[in-house]
C-alpha positions in Angstrom: -47.0 91.1 -19.9 -46.8 91.0 -23.6 -43.2 89.9 -23.1 -44.7 86.8 -21.2 -47.3 86.2 -24.2 -44.9 86.7 -26.9 -42.9 84.1 -25.5 -45.7 81.8 -24.6 -46.9 82.8 -28.3 -43.3 81.6 -29.4 -43.7 78.4 -27.9 -46.7 78.1 -29.2 -45.5 78.7 -32.5 -43.5 75.3 -32.4 -40.3 77.0 -31.7 -38.8 74.6 -29.3 -36.9 76.0 -26.5 -34.5 73.1 -25.8 -32.9 70.8 -22.8 -32.3 73.2 -20.3 -29.2 71.9 -19.5 -27.9 72.6 -23.1 -29.1 76.4 -22.3 -26.4 78.7 -22.9 -28.2 81.1 -20.2 -27.8 78.5 -17.4 -24.3 77.4 -18.2 -22.8 79.6 -15.2 -25.3 78.7 -12.8 -24.7 74.7 -13.6 -21.0 74.7 -13.4 -21.2 76.4 -9.8 -23.3 74.0 -8.8 -21.3 70.6 -10.2 -18.0 72.4 -8.7 -19.6 72.5 -5.3 -20.9 69.1 -5.5 -17.6 67.6 -6.6 -16.2 69.2 -3.7 -18.7 67.9 -1.2 -18.2 64.1 -2.7 -14.7 65.1 -2.7 -14.7 65.3 1.0 -17.4 63.0 2.0 -15.3 60.3 0.0 -11.9 61.2 1.3 -12.6 61.7 4.8 -15.4 59.1 5.2 -15.5 56.4 2.6 -12.2 55.8 1.4 -10.7 55.7 5.1 -13.1 53.0 5.9 -12.3 51.2 2.6 -8.5 51.5 3.4 -9.2 50.1 6.9 -11.0 47.1 5.8 -8.5 46.4 3.2 -5.7 46.5 5.4 -7.5 44.4 7.6 -8.0 41.6 4.7 -4.1 41.6 3.9 -3.1 41.6 7.4 -5.7 38.3 7.5 -4.6 37.1 4.1 -1.0 37.3 5.5 -1.9 35.9 8.8 -3.5 32.9 7.2 -0.8 32.3 5.0 2.0 32.5 7.4 -0.6 29.4 9.6 -0.6 27.7 6.5 2.8 27.8 6.0 3.4 26.6 9.7 1.0 23.8 9.4 2.6 23.1 6.1 5.6 22.8 7.7 4.3 20.6 11.1 2.6 18.5 8.1 5.5 17.8 6.7 7.4 17.3 9.9 5.1 14.7 10.6 4.9 13.4 7.6 8.9 12.9 7.8 8.3 11.1 11.3 5.6 8.8 10.2 7.8 7.9 7.3 10.8 7.2 9.7 8.3 5.3 11.8 7.0 3.0 8.7 10.7 2.5 7.8 11.6 1.5 11.3 8.4 -0.8 11.8 9.4 -2.5 8.5 12.8 -3.0 9.6 11.7 -4.7 12.8 9.3 -6.7 11.1 12.5 -7.9 8.4 14.6 -8.2 11.7 11.9 -10.5 13.4 10.9 -12.3 10.5 14.5 -13.4 10.0 14.9 -14.3 13.8 11.9 -16.3 13.2 12.9 -18.0 10.2 16.5 -18.9 11.4 14.3 -20.2 14.9 12.0 -22.3 12.6 15.3 -23.5 10.3 17.1 -24.8 13.3 13.9 -26.3 14.6 13.8 -28.2 11.3 17.1 -29.2 11.1 17.3 -30.7 14.4 14.0 -32.4 13.3 15.4 -33.6 10.3 18.6 -35.0 12.0 16.3 -36.9 14.4 14.5 -38.3 11.9 17.6 -39.3 9.9 19.0 -41.0 13.4 15.8 -42.5 13.4 15.3 -43.9 9.8 19.1 -44.7 10.0 18.1 -47.0 13.0 14.7 -48.5 11.4 17.2 -49.2 8.4 19.7 -51.0 10.3 17.2 -53.2 12.0 15.3 -53.8 8.7 18.8 -55.0 7.1 19.0 -57.1 10.3 15.9 -58.4 10.2 16.2 -58.7 6.4 19.5 -60.8 6.7 18.0 -62.9 9.7 14.8 -63.9 7.3 17.4 -64.6 4.3 19.9 -66.6 6.6 16.6 -68.4 7.5 14.8 -68.6 4.3 18.0 -70.6 2.8 18.2 -72.6 5.5 14.7 -73.6 4.8 15.1 -73.4 1.0 17.8 -76.3 1.9 15.6 -77.9 3.9 12.7 -78.2 1.3 15.6 -78.9 -1.4 16.9 -82.0 0.7 12.7 -83.1 1.1 12.4 -82.7 -2.2 15.5 -84.4 -3.7 14.9 -87.5 -1.2 11.4 -87.5 -2.4 12.4 -87.7 -6.2 14.9 -90.3 -5.6 12.7 -92.1 -3.6 9.6 -92.1 -6.2 12.5 -93.1 -8.8 13.0 -96.0 -6.9 16.4 -95.5 -5.1 17.5 -94.9 -1.8 18.5 -91.8 -0.8 21.6 -91.1 0.8 21.2 -88.4 3.1 24.7 -87.3 3.0 25.1 -87.5 -0.7 22.1 -85.3 -1.0 23.0 -83.0 1.7 26.4 -82.2 -0.1 24.5 -82.2 -3.2 22.2 -79.2 -2.0 24.6 -77.3 -0.3 27.0 -77.4 -3.9 24.2 -76.2 -5.7 23.0 -73.7 -3.0 26.8 -72.1 -3.2 26.7 -71.2 -6.6 
C-alpha cells in the first residue's frame, strides 16, 4: 500500500503521468489490438463491403454502356429519320416546282389564246372602224361639196350675179381635188 500512496503522491506532487497512448508501458498491448482491428477491418471490407461496391460499380458501368449503346442507336435512327425528312422535303419542293411550272405553262397557254382572240377582235373592230371612218369621210366630202356649192351659189347671188350650177360644181370639184 505504500507503493500506492507513493504513486499517488507522485501524481499529487505534480509529475504528470502523460497520455496513456504515449506511455511506453502499453505499446505492446496497443500494437496487438491495432493489428487485430486492422485484420478484422480488412476481412470485413474485402468480404462484405468491397464486393458490394464492385457489384454496384459493375452494374453502373453496364447501365452506362447500355445507355451509350441505346443513345448511339437512337442517334442513328434520328439521323436516318432526318435524312428521310430531308429527302421528303426535297421531293415535295421538286413536286411543287413541277406543279408551279405546269400551272404557269397552262396559264401562259390560256393567256396566249386570250391574247390572240383579243387581237383578232381588235383587228376586226379596227377594220370596222376604218370602214366606218371611210364612209364618214366619203359622206363628209359629199356634204362639204354640197355645202360648198350652196355657199358659192349664195355668194354669187349676193354679189348680184347669176350662178351657173355647172360652173360652180366644176369649180368646187377642182378645188376639192387639190
